[in-house]
N, C-alpha and C positions, 0 to 999 in steps of 0.2 A: 406290234408296238404297244407300249404302254408308258405312263407319265410317272413311274416311280424309278428315280435315278439317285444315283450317288453323287453328291457334290463334296468336295474335300472331305472324304470318307464318312459323310453323313447321308443317311437315306432321306430323300424328299419326296413328297408327292406334289407334282407340278411345282408350285412355288412356296410350299410349306415345308419346314422340316419337321419330320415324323415324330422326333423326340418332343418337339414343342407340344404338339397334340397329345400325346402321352402324358406328359406333365400337367396338362390342364384338365383332360378329361379323365385320366386314370386309365388303367387297363385291366383287363384286356378291351380290345375294341375292333370292330370292322371299320376299314378305311377305304373309301372308293373314289377313284379319280374322275370328275364329269368330264374332263376333256377326253379321257380315254373311252367312256361310254360313247360320247357323241361320236368321236371318230370311227370307233368300230361299227357303229351303226351306219354311219355315212358309206363307209367302205362296202358294207355287205349290200345296202340298196342301190349303190350306183353300179355295182357289178350286174345288176338285172335291168338297168335303165332302158335297154333296148326291147324290153317286153313288158307287158301289163303285169303287175304284181303287187302284193300287199305284204310287208313284213310284219308279221304277228310275233311279237316278242314273248318268249315262254315265261311266264310269270312265276311259274314253280322254280325256276333258276334265282331268281331273286325279286323279292315282292315288294320291297321298301317303296314308299309312294314317290320320294325323291328320284329315285331311279327310274319309275315307271314315268314320271313327269318327264324327266330328261328325254327319254325315248319317244314319248308320245309327241312332244314339242317339236320333235324331228319327222313327225308324219307318221310314226309307228302305229301299228295296232298290237293287239295281244292275243296271244294263245291261253286259255284258261282251263283249269280241270277243277274248279270247285265255285260254288256261290260266293265264298270268301274272296276268291281271286278276282271275280267279276265285280264284287264290291270294292275292292281295291282299286281296279282299274277304272271303274266309274269315277271314284273320288279322285283320281290322278287326271280326270278329264278326256278319256278316250272317247274316240267316236264309236258309238255302239256297231256301227256298220263295218267295223274293221275288228270284230271280236268274233273268234272261232273258239268253240266249247268243245273240248276233247275229254277223255276219260271214260273208264268202263262203268263207273258206278254213280251217274246222275240221280239226284233224288229228285222226286216230283216237285217239290217246293223249288229246288234249284232250278229245274228246267221252266217251270212258270216264271221264277223271278228272269231269266234270261230272255224268256218270250217278251214280257212285259217292257224289258230294256231294248228290245229291238234289235239283238245280235244278227250278224251276218248269217252265221250258220253253226248247227251242232255236226260235229264229227262222230257219228252214230257206231257203236261198237257191237250191236247186237240186234236181232230181230224183236226182241221183246222191249227193248229200249225204244226202238223205231214205233212200235204200237203205243207206247206210253206218251212218247211226245206228240204224236197224232191226237190222243185224246187230250192232252194238255191244251193244244192248240185249238182244238175244237172248243174245249170249254172257256177259252178266253176270246173265241171269235176271231183268231189270226191265222194265217200261214207260217208254218215253221219251215225255215230253210235248213236243208239238212245235206250232208255229203255222207257217204258209207265211209269208214275208215277200214280199209281192207288190208288184210294181213298178207303180204306177198311171199312170206316163207322165205326171206333172204338173211343169211347170216351177216351182221355188220361187223364182227371180228372185234368186238369190244368185250366188256366185263359182263358176265351172265346177268348180273343183277339190273343192267341198264340196256339188255338187249330187248326190243319190243316187237321185232318184225319175224320171228319164227313161229312156226305152228304151235310149239310147246309154251309160247308165251300167251298170256291171258289177254292181249289186246287185239282188237280188230276182228274184223269178219273174213274167214278163209277165202282168199280170191278165187278158189274154184266154185264156191257156192255164191260169190257176190252178184254175179248177173241176176241170179234167181231172186235173190233178196232185193234187188233194184226193181224188179217186176212187180214183188210184192209191195214195194214202197209206192209204186205208182196207182196202187188200188186205194190206198189211203188218201181221203180226200182233203186233209189239212195239212199236208206236206208240200213243200216247194223244193223238188231235186234240183240242188244247185251244182254240185260237185263229186269229186272221187278224192280221198284222203289217204295218205299212208304215213308210217313213222316208223322208222326201222331200229331205231336205239340212239344211245347219246354216246358222246365222245368218239365218234367215227373218224378214223384219221387216214381213210384210202377213199378214192372216187368210185371204184369199182362196186361197192353195195349199193350206194346212191343209184348208179347207173343200170344195175341188175334191177333194182326195185322200179326205177321209172320205165323201164321196158315192159315190165309186167302190167303197170299202171297204164301205160300208153295203151297197150292192147285192149284192156278193159275199157278204156275211154272210146276207142274206135267202135267197139261192139256197141256200146250204149248209143252213140252218135247214129250208128246203122239203124237201131231200133227207136229214134226220133226222140231220145232223152236230151233235154237241152242242158247239156254240161257247159257250165260257165267258169268253173273254177277246177284247178287241179292243186291238191294241199299236198306238197312234198314233205311236210313236218321240218323237223329241225335235226339236230344230232352232229353238226358239224364240231369236229374236235378242236382242241387247243394243245399248245405245248405247255406240259408241266415239267417234264424231264427232258428225255431225249425224241419225243414225238416229232414226226414233221408233217403236220396235217396240210392238206390243200390250203391255199389261199382262197378267201372267197372269191376273188376274180376267177381262178382256176375252176373253182366249183361251177360258178355261174356259166364260164364258156361250155363245159362239159355238159351240163343241164340243157343249156339252150340249144346245142348242137344235136342233143339227142331227142329233141322235142318240138321241131319246127312246125309239124303240121298239126299240132293239137288245137291252136286257135283259142286257147282259154287264158284266164287271168291265173297267175300262179301265185299261191299263197305259201310263205315259208315261216317257219316256227323256230328262229334261233334264239337260244338262250345262253349257253355257256360261252358260245364263239364271241357274243356281244359284251358279257359282263365277267367272265371268267378272270381274264387278266387284267380287269379293271379295279380289283379290289384284294386287299391283303388282310390279314390277321395280325394284330399287334399284341404281344404278349410281354410279360416281364418274368425273368428267371427267379424263382423263389428260392431254391436250393441245388446243389450238385451233391452227387455221392458216388461212390464206387463200390460194387460188391464183386469179390473175385475176378477183377479185372473186366467187370461189366459196368459201363458207365451210364449214368442217369442225370439228364437235366430236367429238372422239375419246373415248370412253368405254371402261371395262374390261369391259362386257357385249357379247357379240356374237351373230352369227346361230347360233351353236350353242347360246347360252343362250335366246334368242326367235328363232325362225326365221319367225314370220308375217309380218313385213315383206317379207322377202325372197322367201318362198315365195308370199304372196298379194297383196303390195303393200297389206297390211293397215295401218290407222290406228290408232295409240295415242297418246292424249294424252301430252305430255311436259311436265313442270314441275319446278321447282328444290323441292327439300326445305326449303330456307330461302329464302323470297321476300324481295325487296326491290324498290325502285324502279329498275329496269333497263331500258335499252332492248331492243327486239326486233330481231332479225336475221333473214334466210332463210339457213338453213344445213342440211347433212346432218349427222345424226347417226349416226357410224359406229363400229365395232367395231374389235377387234384381229386379227379373222381374214383370212387372206391371200386374199380374194376380194374383187372389185368389188361383188358382190351382198351385201356384209356391211353392213348398214345397219338401223337402228331408224327413221328417219324420213329423208325426201328432199325436199330444196327446201320445206322447212317454216319457216312463221314462228314462231319460239320464242324466249324469253328468251335473251339473250347470256350464256351460261355462262361461267365462267372455270375455270382449270386448279384442280383439287382440290374443286371443288364437288360435292355431291350431286344426282343427277336421279333423278326418280320417272317410271317409265313405267307408266302406268295401264292399267286393264282386261287384265291379264296373268295373271288366274288360271286361263283357261282355255287350253289348248292352248299353253301355255307350258313349264314343266318337262317335262311328258309327251313333249314333241317335241325335247326338248334332246339334245346329242350331246357326244361327246368329240372332235369334229373340231379339228385343229391340236394333238392331244394336250392340250387344255384339260380340267381337272378341272371335273365338273359343280358348280353353286353349290349353297349351302345353302337349305334351305326354313324359314322361320319363321311361326310362329303367334301371334297375340296374342289374349288374353282378358283383357278388363277392363284392368288397370294391370300386366300381366305378360306376358313374351314367352317363347315356348319354341321352341329349335331343334328342328323335327321332321324334318329331314334334315341330316346334317352336311355340311360342305363335303368333295368328294373331294381326296385327296392324290395326289401325284405315283406313289407306291406303288400306289395303286388302280387306276391306268391299267394297270398291267403284272401286276396280281396273277393273272389267269387266263391269262397267257401263257406259254410255256416255250421255250428254246433247245434244239433237239434235239442229241443227243449227238454227232453227226458235225460240228457246228459249235463244240463248247466249246473246243476248242484251237485254233482257227483266229486 
């Protein structure tokens, strides 16, 4: 459920009409519902109320400070993959003891930053990384909490670009070699081996891949416990999908029941890293139609938002529902919704049956709260668009629209070119 609803043929976010925000903020912009964010988080964490757990929101899904603060205020932690994401989370007030650091390419300065910040643990993805973390901890005079991210070789049945748990993927340590890697980790004096971690992919819409991965992970945990490893955390990652079109993913309560039933003997604190399932349907992208045209029976609706604002359709051929902000009785046409970027791959929808939009109308692109702004760019020297959050009957600009001056504020013409 979300808080984007039509009232008398107008789209509202909670108790604010979307067209009011568009007129005052300008288009395009991202729009988030605070109520939806909070409710999605509460539903997820309540589902695991019967077991010790930490819900660490995946910052990569949406890193806006207001979004992070809303979830941290509900008791959430964060899953990070960079020093920049750690900085954002700390600025939003996260408890460092609820931070897990994933990712295959952690730099030394990022590792040291995380150690100084006192995070819960690193999800380590290679033996060399393990050795680097040990040396960093030694230099700082601390112990580094770690889990090995194991690759269970499970097919998540999702898009290949967001599959992370197969042997062919770059992520994690082969589960067949992981026991030996844990033994090597025990020989490193500056590590505190806390847990086991895995993450099989994103936008997973079936329970079976999660349960298959958990079964393999549970066997590893039992082996480690038999060898007197003090495994306190089992990090099952994220990846639970949402409805974009016709998908029917498991409800968080169904997911939780299945996970808990399959892991009754583990006696660990579970760590979950949901992202999309919390924020995906809590946000929309609002754009305005610039032009319409037809070429040999091919219809185009040209809007002021492009692939630099929302790259998922171009990158993954992803589906996002498209609806007018002001509904009326209009015919439907088959059209491409395209943006102003100088690329043929610049589209929000392709060959889609949608309402026949007219020049100047507002368009809502749904399910855009996850991997929308975080993947945005300045391609074609386009300033990044604002982010807006609604709570009840008020809206707040939580990230201002960039200006042309912002595009060049970190650039400098060298002296030998000044008088050219």
